[in-house]
C-alpha positions as MATLAB code, in Angstrom:
seq = 'ISRFIFASSDEVYSSLNPRYLPLDEFHPHYPYSLYGFSKAFGEDLCQFYFREHGIPIVNSRFTFTIEAKELADPSSVAGGLFYVNRKLELLKQIENPSQEVVKQMNMFEQMAKKHGESVYISYDEDGSPYEMTICDVRDLVKGLLLILENENVVGEAIGFGPPCSFTFDRMVSYLAEKTGLPCEEVKLSS';
ca = [
      19.052    7.985    4.897;
      19.164    6.047    1.288;
      15.463    5.262    0.824;
      12.301    5.643    3.250;
       9.361    2.946    2.633;
       6.510    3.928    3.952;
       3.946    0.901    4.891;
       0.880    2.366    3.630;
      -2.429    0.432    3.012;
      -5.272    0.148   -0.270;
      -7.270    1.504    2.871;
      -6.215    5.467    1.833;
      -8.391    4.793   -1.344;
     -11.573    2.912    0.017;
     -10.354   -0.314   -2.019;
     -13.847   -1.900   -0.960;
     -15.650    0.727   -2.816;
     -13.729    2.299   -5.431;
     -14.458    5.264   -7.303;
     -12.972    3.434  -10.616;
     -11.243    0.206  -11.202;
      -8.575   -0.771  -11.859;
      -7.179    0.765   -8.803;
      -3.536    2.756   -9.536;
      -2.126    5.065   -7.556;
      -3.845    7.751   -8.508;
      -6.801    6.857   -7.216;
      -8.428    9.632   -4.783;
      -7.913    9.662   -1.079;
     -11.564    8.518    0.251;
     -10.873    6.225    3.690;
     -13.439    4.654    5.386;
     -11.630    3.728    8.294;
      -9.450    5.813   11.293;
      -7.062    3.182   10.241;
      -7.259    4.359    6.681;
      -7.448    8.254    7.639;
      -4.207    7.488    9.513;
      -2.037    5.886    6.827;
      -3.357    8.754    4.352;
      -1.832   10.740    7.101;
       0.779    9.196    7.282;
       1.522    9.245    3.305;
       1.239   13.214    3.729;
       3.844   13.237    6.694;
       6.012   11.563    4.141;
       5.309   13.800    1.356;
       6.408   16.868    3.514;
       9.419   15.503    4.748;
      10.432   14.682    0.859;
       9.231   18.019   -0.700;
      10.634   20.217    2.684;
      13.564   18.216    3.559;
      14.875   16.089    0.484;
      14.004   12.639    2.236;
      13.788    9.927   -0.242;
      10.413    8.642    0.555;
       8.589    5.773   -1.423;
       4.966    5.411    0.095;
       4.605    1.611   -0.647;
       0.181    0.786   -0.608;
      -0.145   -2.617    0.965;
      -3.574   -4.736    0.170;
      -4.388   -7.151    2.834;
      -0.882   -9.715    2.355;
      -0.746  -12.891    3.285;
       1.020  -16.207    2.141;
      -1.137  -18.273   -0.370;
      -1.433  -21.374    1.770;
      -2.680  -19.371    4.314;
      -6.153  -19.519    2.688;
      -6.350  -23.415    3.099;
      -5.400  -22.953    6.923;
      -8.609  -22.230    9.326;
      -5.927  -20.617   12.053;
      -4.236  -18.460    9.728;
      -5.022  -14.577    9.932;
      -7.424  -15.043    7.328;
      -8.721  -17.611    8.726;
     -12.017  -16.081   10.438;
     -13.112  -14.618    6.718;
     -13.858  -18.028    5.452;
     -13.747  -20.558    8.142;
     -17.127  -20.960   10.665;
     -14.937  -22.539   13.701;
     -12.702  -19.935   13.431;
     -15.080  -16.822   13.010;
     -17.218  -18.721   16.085;
     -13.451  -18.564   18.024;
     -13.081  -15.183   17.194;
     -16.579  -13.869   18.249;
     -16.442  -15.497   21.462;
     -13.050  -13.652   22.256;
     -15.505  -10.263   22.077;
     -16.180   -9.007   25.734;
     -19.707   -7.591   25.948;
     -20.894   -8.460   22.492;
     -23.458   -6.611   20.797;
     -26.578   -7.973   20.105;
     -25.659   -8.285   17.014;
     -22.656  -10.433   17.599;
     -24.744  -12.801   19.644;
     -26.938  -13.928   16.857;
     -23.648  -13.816   14.600;
     -22.586  -16.887   17.448;
     -25.684  -18.389   17.498;
     -25.398  -18.684   13.555;
     -22.102  -19.909   13.331;
     -22.630  -22.067   16.266;
     -25.389  -23.701   14.699;
     -23.392  -24.033   11.139;
     -20.668  -25.648   13.481;
     -23.384  -27.914   14.900;
     -24.536  -28.935   11.180;
     -21.441  -29.820    9.669;
     -18.310  -29.535   12.090;
     -15.887  -28.017   10.205;
     -16.917  -25.597    7.153;
     -16.378  -22.684    5.152;
     -19.118  -19.657    4.434;
     -19.896  -17.135    1.766;
     -19.927  -13.748    3.320;
     -23.145  -11.362    1.876;
     -24.095   -8.178    2.896;
     -27.602   -6.703    3.736;
     -28.684   -5.944   -0.129;
     -27.206   -9.674   -1.154;
     -24.493   -8.552   -2.765;
     -21.016  -10.592   -1.950;
     -18.189   -9.114    0.318;
     -15.212   -8.448   -2.243;
     -11.675   -8.555   -1.190;
      -8.059   -7.667   -2.672;
      -5.181   -9.763   -1.625;
      -1.259   -9.309   -2.289;
       1.015  -12.624   -1.772;
       3.693  -12.253    0.601;
       6.208  -13.313   -2.439;
       4.771  -10.424   -5.274;
       5.379   -7.433   -2.161;
       8.713   -9.029   -1.122;
       9.402   -8.654   -4.970;
       7.639   -5.681   -5.188;
      10.095   -3.517   -2.212;
      13.046   -5.239   -2.870;
      12.721   -3.410   -6.680;
      11.824   -0.049   -4.828;
      15.366   -0.281   -2.886;
      16.912   -0.911   -6.453;
      14.801    1.893   -8.164;
      16.065    5.724   -7.813;
      12.849    6.587   -9.895;
       9.926    5.982   -7.260;
      11.553    8.321   -5.215;
       8.703   10.467   -4.120;
       5.971    7.939   -5.204;
       3.165    6.036   -4.258;
       3.275    2.160   -5.051;
       0.613   -0.166   -4.705;
       0.772   -3.423   -3.867;
      -2.142   -6.074   -5.180;
      -4.236   -6.877   -7.786;
      -5.676   -4.688  -10.153;
      -9.125   -5.761   -8.689;
     -11.082   -7.006   -5.752;
     -12.709  -10.933   -6.033;
     -16.285  -11.617   -4.540;
     -16.307  -14.300   -1.732;
     -18.883  -16.400   -3.575;
     -16.422  -17.524   -6.217;
     -13.273  -17.826   -3.867;
     -15.065  -19.133   -1.537;
     -16.820  -21.570   -3.604;
     -13.311  -22.319   -5.059;
     -11.905  -23.206   -1.617;
     -14.713  -25.689   -0.287;
     -14.648  -27.326   -3.679;
     -10.416  -27.612   -3.169;
     -10.970  -28.385    0.411;
     -13.789  -30.575    0.327;
     -15.507  -28.497    3.247;
     -19.388  -28.070    2.662;
     -20.118  -24.067    2.064;
     -22.356  -21.944    4.120;
     -24.110  -18.428    2.986;
     -24.441  -16.288    5.414;
     -25.899  -12.471    5.659;
     -23.747  -10.203    8.218;
     -24.580   -6.814    8.578;
     -22.058   -4.352    9.049;
];
């Protein structure tokens, strides 16, 4: 094996609730989901094989990665994060929805009736806008190719993504301006 690249995630940091910014590869692990925990475990397993068996590993930590044009596409993997009709479609796919999900469905149905297609800004229960980090897939590919070319990264963790997140109020407002779609604000409980 000339290089083993483990596809990890920024969820090992708790990137939505970082201890400090900008995020870096030395940020302590505080996973906030089972997915994040599994990635942290995977990284530890890779480090074990590096130390004990000399396997040339690199832990690569991806943030949410998409092609930039997908942000303007309601049917993309990111569509449910910003577009009312796509969010409604996804909510309707949930079997035996909780009361909270039914409440959200009703809210998004009202917005869909009011505007047709629109975008929405998510706020948490405290009124803070949601935050997120996004990496353009082209940047990720360039970074992975550099990992393959550089011997100095063996045994290291490399983060892929911006140094800090963006808030939905700024990003979705910009998306609404560029697409010409109406914009709604919604409070979502976690």
